[in-house]
C-alpha positions in Angstrom: 49.3 -31.7 -79.9 48.0 -29.8 -83.2 44.7 -31.6 -82.9 44.2 -30.8 -79.4 45.1 -27.0 -79.6 42.6 -26.7 -82.5 40.2 -28.5 -80.3 41.2 -26.1 -77.2 40.3 -23.2 -79.8 37.1 -24.4 -81.4 35.9 -24.8 -77.5 37.0 -21.4 -76.6 35.2 -19.9 -79.8 32.2 -21.9 -79.0 31.8 -20.7 -75.7 32.8 -16.9 -77.0 30.0 -17.3 -79.5 27.1 -18.7 -77.4 24.3 -16.7 -76.5 24.3 -17.5 -73.0 27.9 -16.1 -72.6 26.8 -12.9 -73.6 24.1 -12.4 -71.9 25.9 -13.5 -68.9 28.9 -11.3 -69.6 26.6 -8.0 -70.5 24.6 -8.7 -67.4 27.6 -8.3 -65.2 28.7 -5.3 -67.2 25.7 -3.8 -66.2 25.7 -4.8 -62.7 29.0 -3.1 -61.9 28.1 -0.1 -64.1 25.4 0.1 -61.5 27.6 -0.2 -58.8 29.6 2.6 -60.4 26.5 4.8 -60.1 26.0 3.7 -56.6 29.1 3.8 -55.3 31.1 7.2 -54.5 34.2 7.4 -57.2 37.7 8.6 -57.3 39.0 10.9 -58.5 35.5 12.6 -58.7 34.6 12.5 -55.2 36.7 14.5 -52.5 38.7 12.3 -50.3 37.2 14.0 -47.1 34.0 13.1 -48.3 34.6 9.0 -49.3 36.0 9.1 -45.3 32.8 10.5 -44.0 30.6 7.8 -46.0 32.2 4.6 -45.9 34.4 3.2 -43.0 37.8 3.1 -43.4 37.7 -0.9 -43.4 35.2 -0.6 -46.0 36.8 2.3 -47.9 40.2 0.0 -47.9 37.8 -2.9 -49.2 36.2 -0.8 -51.9 39.8 0.5 -53.0 41.3 -2.9 -53.5 38.6 -4.4 -55.5 38.6 -1.4 -57.7 35.2 -0.5 -56.8 35.6 3.0 -55.9 37.0 3.4 -59.7 35.1 1.3 -61.5 35.0 2.6 -64.9 39.3 2.8 -65.1 39.8 -0.3 -63.3 41.7 -3.1 -65.2 39.1 -5.9 -64.3 36.6 -4.1 -65.9 38.5 -2.7 -68.8 39.1 -6.9 -69.2 35.3 -7.5 -68.8 34.5 -4.9 -71.7 37.3 -6.8 -73.8 35.9 -10.3 -72.9 31.9 -9.0 -73.8 33.1 -7.5 -77.2 35.0 -10.5 -78.3 31.7 -12.7 -77.3 29.7 -10.1 -79.7 32.3 -10.3 -82.2 32.3 -14.1 -82.1 28.6 -14.4 -82.0 27.9 -12.2 -85.1 30.8 -13.8 -86.9 29.4 -17.2 -86.6 25.8 -16.1 -87.6 26.0 -13.6 -89.8 26.6 -15.6 -93.1 23.3 -17.4 -92.9 21.8 -13.5 -92.1 23.5 -12.4 -95.1 22.6 -15.1 -97.3 19.0 -14.7 -96.3 19.2 -10.7 -96.5 21.0 -10.5 -99.9 19.2 -13.4 -101.6 15.0 -13.4 -100.6 13.1 -16.3 -101.1 11.5 -15.4 -104.2 9.9 -18.3 -105.7 8.3 -20.8 -103.1 8.2 -24.4 -103.8 5.1 -26.6 -103.2 6.4 -28.0 -100.0 7.1 -24.5 -98.6 3.6 -23.5 -99.6 2.1 -26.5 -98.1 3.4 -25.6 -94.4 3.2 -21.9 -94.5 0.8 -20.9 -91.9 -0.4 -17.8 -93.5 -2.1 -18.5 -96.8 -5.5 -17.9 -99.1 -6.6 -19.6 -102.1 -8.5 -17.7 -104.7 -10.0 -19.2 -107.9 -9.2 -17.6 -110.9 -10.0 -17.4 -114.6 -6.3 -17.7 -115.7 -3.0 -16.8 -114.6 -2.5 -13.0 -116.1 -6.1 -12.6 -114.4 -4.7 -13.4 -111.3 -1.4 -11.8 -111.3 -2.8 -8.5 -112.5 -5.4 -8.5 -109.3 -2.6 -9.2 -106.9 -0.3 -6.4 -108.6 -3.2 -4.0 -108.0 -3.8 -5.2 -104.6 -0.4 -4.9 -103.3 0.3 -1.6 -105.4 -3.3 -0.6 -103.1 -1.4 -1.7 -99.9 1.8 0.5 -100.7 3.8 -2.3 -101.9 5.9 -2.5 -105.1 5.7 -6.1 -106.6 8.5 -8.3 -108.5 7.3 -10.7 -111.6 9.3 -13.7 -110.9 9.5 -15.7 -114.4 10.6 -19.6 -114.2 11.0 -21.9 -116.7 7.3 -23.2 -116.0 5.7 -21.1 -113.5 5.1 -16.9 -113.0 4.8 -15.6 -109.7 5.0 -12.3 -107.7 6.7 -11.5 -105.0 6.7 -8.3 -102.6 8.0 -7.5 -99.3 9.0 -4.8 -97.1 11.5 -3.5 -94.5 14.1 -6.5 -95.3 16.5 -4.2 -93.3 14.8 -5.2 -90.1 16.9 -9.0 -90.7 20.0 -7.2 -89.7 18.7 -4.6 -87.1 20.5 -7.6 -84.4 24.1 -6.8 -85.9 23.1 -3.0 -85.7 22.8 -3.4 -82.2 26.2 -5.6 -82.0 27.8 -3.0 -83.3 26.4 -0.5 -81.4 27.5 -2.2 -78.4 30.9 -2.4 -79.7 31.4 1.3 -80.5 30.3 2.0 -76.5 32.1 -0.9 -75.3 35.3 0.6 -77.4 34.7 4.2 -76.1 34.8 3.0 -72.7 38.1 1.2 -73.1 39.6 3.9 -74.7 38.5 6.3 -72.2 39.8 4.1 -69.1 42.8 3.6 -70.8 43.7 7.1 -72.5 41.4 9.3 -70.6 41.7 11.2 -67.5 40.2 14.1 -65.0 41.9 17.3 -63.2 41.2 20.2 -61.8 42.0 23.9 -62.2 41.6 26.8 -60.2 41.7 30.2 -62.0 40.8 33.8 -60.4 39.6 36.8 -62.5 42.5 38.0 -65.1 44.7 34.7 -64.7 45.3 32.1 -67.1 46.9 28.7 -66.8 48.1 25.6 -69.0 48.3 23.1 -66.1 45.9 21.0 -64.5 46.1 19.4 -60.9 45.3 15.3 -61.1 44.0 13.7 -58.3 47.0 11.5 -58.6 49.2 15.0 -57.6 50.4 14.6 -60.7 50.6 18.2 -62.9 49.5 17.5 -66.9 50.2 20.5 -69.2 47.9 21.5 -71.8 49.3 22.7 -75.2 47.2 25.9 -74.7 46.2 27.9 -71.5 42.7 28.8 -70.1 42.3 32.2 -69.1 39.3 33.4 -66.3 38.0 37.0 -67.1 35.4 37.4 -64.5 33.4 34.9 -62.7 30.1 35.2 -60.1 27.1 33.3 -58.7 23.5 34.0 -58.9 21.4 33.5 -55.5 18.1 32.8 -54.5 15.9 35.3 -52.1 17.3 33.3 -49.0 21.0 33.3 -50.0 21.4 29.7 -51.2 23.5 29.4 -54.5 21.3 29.3 -57.9 24.0 29.0 -60.1 27.9 29.6 -61.0 29.4 31.4 -64.0 32.6 32.0 -65.4 33.8 33.8 -68.5 36.7 32.0 -69.8 39.0 32.2 -72.9 41.1 30.0 -74.7 44.9 31.4 -75.6 46.6 29.5 -78.1 50.0 30.3 -78.9 49.9 33.8 -77.8 46.5 34.3 -79.6 43.1 34.5 -77.9 41.1 31.8 -80.0 37.4 31.2 -78.2 35.8 32.6 -75.7 32.8 31.1 -73.8 30.5 31.8 -70.5 30.6 28.5 -68.6 27.4 27.0 -66.4 27.2 24.0 -64.8 26.2 21.1 -67.0 27.5 23.8 -70.1 31.2 23.4 -70.6 33.8 24.7 -72.8 35.1 22.3 -75.4 38.4 22.8 -77.3 40.9 20.1 -78.5 39.3 17.3 -77.0 39.1 18.7 -73.7 36.1 19.9 -71.7 36.3 22.6 -68.7 32.9 22.3 -66.5 32.0 24.7 -64.1 32.8 22.8 -60.6 33.3 25.0 -57.7 33.1 28.5 -56.8 34.1 30.7 -53.6 36.3 33.1 -52.1 40.2 33.2 -52.0 40.0 35.4 -48.7 42.2 37.4 -50.5 41.2 41.4 -50.6 40.8 42.8 -53.9 39.3 46.3 -52.6 38.4 47.8 -49.0 36.2 50.9 -49.0 36.5 53.2 -46.3 35.0 56.7 -45.2 37.9 58.8 -43.6 36.7 61.4 -41.1 39.5 63.7 -39.7 39.4 63.6 -36.0 40.4 67.3 -36.0 37.3 68.4 -36.8 38.8 70.6 -39.8 37.6 69.3 -43.4 35.4 66.5 -43.9 35.0 62.8 -44.6 36.3 61.4 -47.4 35.4 58.0 -49.2 38.6 56.1 -50.3 39.5 52.6 -51.8 42.3 50.8 -50.9 43.9 47.5 -52.3 46.5 45.3 -50.2 49.8 47.5 -49.3 48.3 50.7 -51.6 49.3 53.9 -50.2 46.0 56.7 -50.4 47.2 60.2 -49.0 44.7 61.7 -46.9 45.8 65.4 -46.6 48.9 67.0 -47.3 50.8 65.4 -44.1 48.8 62.3 -43.5 48.4 58.9 -45.9 47.1 55.5 -45.1 48.3 51.9 -46.3 46.6 49.2 -46.0 49.2 46.4 -44.7 47.5 43.5 -44.1 43.8 41.9 -44.5 42.7 39.1 -42.4 39.4 37.3 -43.9 38.6 35.2 -40.2 40.9 36.7 -37.5 41.5 35.1 -33.9 43.9 36.5 -31.2 46.2 33.8 -30.0 49.3 33.7 -28.3 49.6 37.4 -28.9 49.5 37.2 -32.6 46.5 37.8 -34.9 46.2 34.7 -36.6 43.7 33.9 -39.8 41.4 30.9 -38.8 40.1 30.2 -42.7 39.8 31.7 -45.8 36.0 32.3 -45.6 35.3 36.2 -45.3 33.2 35.9 -41.9 34.9 37.9 -39.3 37.2 40.0 -40.8 39.9 42.5 -39.9 42.1 45.2 -41.7 45.1 46.6 -40.6 46.2 49.9 -41.5 48.8 52.0 -40.9 48.5 55.8 -41.0 51.5 58.2 -41.4 51.6 61.8 -40.2 54.3 64.1 -41.1 54.9 67.3 -39.6 57.8 69.7 -39.0 59.8 67.2 -40.4 59.0 64.2 -38.3 57.4 61.2 -39.7 55.0 59.0 -37.3 53.1 55.7 -38.1 49.8 54.8 -36.2 48.7 51.1 -36.2 44.7 51.0 -37.1 42.9 48.1 -36.6 39.3 47.4 -38.0 38.0 46.8 -35.7 39.6 47.4 -32.6 41.8 44.9 -31.3 43.1 45.5 -27.8 46.8 45.3 -27.6 47.4 45.5 -31.3 45.2 48.6 -32.1 46.4 52.3 -31.9 43.4 53.6 -33.0 43.0 56.5 -30.6 45.9 58.1 -31.4 45.6 58.7 -35.3 44.7 61.7 -36.9 42.0 59.8 -38.6 38.9 57.6 -37.9 37.6 55.0 -40.6 34.5 53.5 -41.1 34.2 50.6 -43.2 31.8 51.0 -46.2 32.5 47.5 -48.3 35.1 45.0 -49.0 35.3 42.9 -52.3 37.4 40.0 -51.9 38.8 38.2 -55.1 37.2 34.9 -55.7 38.0 31.7 -57.5 36.2 29.8 -60.2 36.8 25.8 -60.1 36.9 24.0 -63.3 36.7 20.0 -63.8 38.5 19.5 -66.7 38.1 16.2 -68.5 39.8 14.4 -71.3 37.9 11.4 -72.8 39.1 10.3 -75.9 36.5 7.7 -76.5 33.4 9.8 -76.3 32.8 10.2 -80.3 32.5 6.2 -80.2 30.0 6.4 -77.3 28.4 8.8 -79.0 28.0 7.1 -82.4 27.3 3.9 -80.6 24.1 5.2 -78.8 23.1 6.7 -82.4 23.4 3.7 -83.9 21.8 1.8 -81.3 18.5 4.0 -81.5 18.7 3.5 -85.3 18.8 -0.5 -84.2 16.2 -0.6 -81.8 13.8 1.3 -84.2 14.6 -1.4 -86.8 13.8 -3.7 -83.9 10.5 -2.4 -82.7 9.1 -0.5 -85.6 10.2 -2.3 -88.6 8.5 -5.6 -89.5 9.9 -7.5 -92.1 7.0 -8.7 -94.2 6.9 -11.2 -97.2 4.1 -12.0 -99.5 3.7 -14.4 -102.7 1.0 -14.6 -105.0 1.2 -18.1 -107.5 -1.4 -19.2 -109.8 -1.4 -23.1 -109.6 -3.8 -25.6 -109.5 -6.2 -27.0 -106.4 -6.2 -30.7 -105.7 -9.1 -30.6 -107.8 -7.6 -29.5 -110.9 -9.1 -26.0 -110.8 -7.1 -22.7 -111.7 -6.4 -20.9 -108.2 -4.3 -17.8 -107.2 -2.4 -19.1 -104.1 -1.7 -16.3 -101.7 1.1 -16.5 -99.1 2.8 -14.5 -96.2 5.1 -14.3 -93.2 6.6 -11.7 -90.8 9.5 -11.7 -88.7 7.5 -10.1 -85.5 4.0 -8.7 -84.5 2.2 -11.9 -86.2 -1.5 -10.2 -84.9 -1.2 -7.0 -86.7 0.4 -9.1 -90.1 -2.6 -11.2 -90.1 -4.8 -8.3 -90.4 -2.6 -7.2 -93.0 -3.0 -10.4 -95.0 -6.5 -10.2 -94.8 -6.8 -6.8 -96.4 -4.5 -7.9 -99.1 -6.8 -11.0 -99.9 -9.9 -8.8 -99.7 -8.2 -6.0 -102.2 -7.4 -9.2 -104.4 -11.1 -10.2 -104.2 -12.3 -6.7 -105.5 -9.9 -6.8 -108.5 -11.3 -10.1 -109.4 -14.8 -10.6 -111.0 -17.7 -10.3 -108.2 -18.9 -13.9 -109.6 -16.3 -15.7 -108.1 -16.7 -17.9 -105.3 -13.4 -17.4 -102.8 -12.5 -20.0 -100.7 -11.5 -19.2 -97.1 -8.0 -18.3 -96.2 -6.0 -21.1 -94.5 -4.2 -20.0 -91.3 -2.5 -20.9 -88.3 -1.4 -19.0 -85.0 2.8 -19.3 -85.6 5.3 -19.4 -88.1 8.7 -20.4 -86.9 9.9 -20.7 -90.5 11.2 -18.6 -93.4 
């Protein structure tokens, strides 16, 4: 029984550590991530937009499979965990050999290694010290620091550059693990919500798309909000001036626009929408007495506010309807959009101890308005409505890991593509005819063509350092080298 369990664990380990398994899993992650960017995602997309984009049957299938919330779906989190385990298994299995190669470089190659090394050259020398000295100067000229290796019966030189590139694959592995860790943390513990504020108001409650309400340990206040438009009237940008109130103190203030959020205590507040609440802030009117005595005056009214027009007359704004419609003998609000506004004024007169009130509608609505009986006529000049700012609130605790992974991946890929591990050896030895020669060898882990040119340059530099009368044998080279 124990043997079968051990065999089963070994098979699972071999499967996870297989390069093929890792590649297949990463391809699946890429495919489903791409699907998450193409398919409209909840809760970022409004339910009405989802229903307009997909048929009921298709939307039901997408919801059941989790494709409308890919990055928070449990199966996607499981896939990320599986990919992470595969990367860890592959790294653990191969890391000891790589670390041994990195920590203990092969500095003094034996005869068998020298014989099969593809890129090498032999240069006749008078003695060992002359050859090693010339090689040291040539390597220094190429920007390489050499190290003398002393053995019981031999002396040699070793130089290398960019040994760290041999570990670059593990830097990339670590970056992928960080990115996947951030995705897993966000999927399990992150949330998105919405907060609507009007100028002067503050709130610490965020409405989640699930219908729940989440309380924040601080409040966000909107001091003002607005929009800039193009000449044709289309929106150019929305902005909001926000302040963070923590324990009764204002601790931070920022004007946000789209893609420039306010960040505080791990929460991000994005400018998501802007519009009118349909509620009146101020109605500006010109009042003219119908008696002809006295001049016109400009007044400003808020809802339920009363303004005295003269010693006997006052006016009150009783009702404001942003988009009115008359139906069934009543005045209704059709929408909150200020497209067809109506204002209900009550003009009160008091003469000889008698108080009389007149209903004035702007515009005049037959059956409701008593404008002709009013001692004043009113001409609308301007109106200011209360606007709101819509803030998208997100809590993404795994973002630090994602960004750290992105930075680390940039470092790893830079090492992979732009840092070539080059090694050079110089060993005084005897050739097949018993003559003293300086054997020069080198290898690189990638970009072999460029390395061949650098090797030739090294050989030429060594030639210059040696006496001119020496006859130099041609370097022996082959196209590829698979060993290290």
